[in-house]
N, C-alpha and C positions, 0 to 999 in steps of 0.2 A: 881098244878104243872104248869110249864111254859116251853115254847118251844124255842129251840135254833136252829138257822140256820147257816150253814157253807157254805161259797162260796169261790171258788178259780177260778182265770182266766182260761178259758178253751181253750187254743190254741191247746191242745192235748186232746183227749177224756179222758185220765187218769188223767188229772189235774183238780183240783177243788178248789174253793175259799169259805170262810165261813162267816156266819153271824149269829147273835143271835136274837131270838124273844122271849122275856120273857113276859108271860101273867100276868102282875101285874096290879092291879087296879090303875088308875090315881087318884091324890089327889082331883080332882074337875074340872068340866068343866070350871068354871069361871077363875080359876088359869091357866089352861092349855091354855086358849085363849091368855095369855100374853107371853107364852113360845117362840114364834117366834120373840119377840122384844128385840133387844140389851139393850134398856133402862131398861127393866124389870130386866135383869140379873145384870146390873151395880148397880141398886138400891138394889137388893137382896143381893149381895155380900158386898155392903157397910154396910148394916144394920146387916148382919149375916155372918161374915167371917169364922165361924167354918166349919170344913170339913163335907161334906155331899156326900154320895154315892147313886146314883139312882140305884134301882133294885137289885143290888148285890155288895157285897164286893169282893175283889180279891179271897178270900178263896172259894167263891161259884163258881168261874169260873176257878180256878187254874188247874184242871184236863184237861179241854178243852184247856186252853192256852198252857199247856205243850204238848198236843197232836198235836197242829197246829203251834206252834212257837218254835224257837230256841233262846237261850240266846244271840247269836251274831246277831240277826235280828235287822235291823234298823226299828223302829216302829214309826208310826204317831198316835197320840191320838187326835181324833177330839172332839171338845167341852169338853175339860178336866175339866172345872170348878174347884171346890176345892176338887174334889174326891181324895181319897188316893190310887186309882188304880195304878197310875204311880209310886208312892213311894213304894208300896208293891211289884210291879213287879221289880223295881230296886233293892230292898233288896233281891229279889229272884235270881238275877243275870242278869236281862235284863238291860244292861248298856247303850243303845242308844234309847232313847225315846223322840221324838219331840212332845211337847204339844202345841196345839193351842186352842184359844177360842175367841169368838166375843166380850167378855167383857174385856175391858182393865183393869178394876178394879181388876178382879180376876187374870189376868196375872201378874200385878204388885205385888199382894199379893203372888202369888206362886213363882215368881222369887226371892223375898226376902226370903221366907220360905225355899226354897231348894237351896239356893246359894252355899251350900257345896257339893251338888251332881252334879258333872259336866257332867254326862251323861244325865241329864234331861235338856232340853231346853224349853223355854216358849216364845211363840210369839202371839201377838195380830193379829188375822187373821180370815177371813170369810171362813168357810169350802166349800162354794160354789164358792170360787175364790182363790184357793191355790197358794201361792207364792213359789212353789217348781218346780224343773225341772221334766220332764217326767222320769218314771222308777226310782224313788228315793228310795222307801220304800219296804221292804220285807213284812210289815204288816201295814194295817190301821185298827185301832180300833174305834168303835163308840158305846158308852153306853148312849143312849138317845138322841143324837144329831139329828138324822133323825126324831125322834118323835117330838122334839121341832120345827123343820122346818115345819112339817106337821100341827102344830098349828097356823102358821103365815099366812099372806096374800101371795097369789101366791104360795101356798105350792107345788102343783104339778110341776110347772115349776122350783122351787127352789130345789126340791129333784132331778129332772133330772140333774140340774147343779151339785149338790153334788155328785151324783153317777158317772157322767162323769169325774169329778175331781178325784174322788177315783181311777177309772180305769186308768186314765192318769198317776198319780203319783206312782201307784204300778208297781213293776217289773213284767215281763211276767209270773212268777210263783208265784206271791205274794198272800197274804191272806187278805181278808176283813172279819173282825170279828165284827159283829154288834149286839148290845143288844137293845131290844125293848119291850114295854109292850104289843104290839098289837098281834093279832092272826097271825100265819104264812101266811094264805091266803091274808090278807091285805097288808103285806109287800112283798110277792112274786110277786104281781102285779107290783111292781116297780123294783124288783131285777131280775126277769126272763125276761130280755130284750135282744133280739138278738144282739143289738148293743154292749153290754158289753161282750157277749160270756162267761158268767158265768154259772157254774153249782151250784145249791143250794141244800145243804143237811141239813135236820132238825134234831136236837137233842132235848132233854128235860132236863130242869134244874129245881129243886124244888125251890119254893119261900122260901126266908129266913124267919125264925121264931125265937122267943125268945128262944125256946128250941133247935133250930138247932145248930149243932156244928160248922157250917160254920160262924155263926154270934154271936159275944159276946152279952151278955144281955144288956150291956151298949150301944151297937150299934143298938139295935132293932128298934129305932125310926128314924134311919138315913139311912134306905134303902127302 
């Protein structure tokens, strides 16, 4: 099983914001060491442009997404890659999703692929230095981006920049929904920071398997 954390900005005691922590095993230490490098992702997406979803497909997160988000929310997808998450959410009625990634290669691919879905936008951008005004988004989603940053040089400082940017661009009652392979304790050390004034709540999400109804058999190797 894997854990899910939900965080909401806490200006009032009753407000909370959410994040996910999925305890899935990484593919290997050697590969993970490259995840913090933009050049790695450009090369990967050039060689393999087929869709790939880290940790979970939308079907595995759907219930929690429905619990914490509304169809008319303005959503920012950090490190979108070539995941089908935004597409599947769009088809479910979420019509305003801004997608960013540090790889220009994948942004160009996704721009072309989804040019008919006008509610999906694609921008080449560093999640640690967002080019959006304050209080722009109702929701910020991260499925593996913080994990990738933690694999790179200057990881602690860069995660601090990432989370500062997340809290800056979120509206006062906005939701941060984060998916990670790590244990909750490892991620809580970054998230439970008085500077952000967040309250973190942990949920549990099952790992996808070939037999799980949330994941099609043909997708079993892609999560």
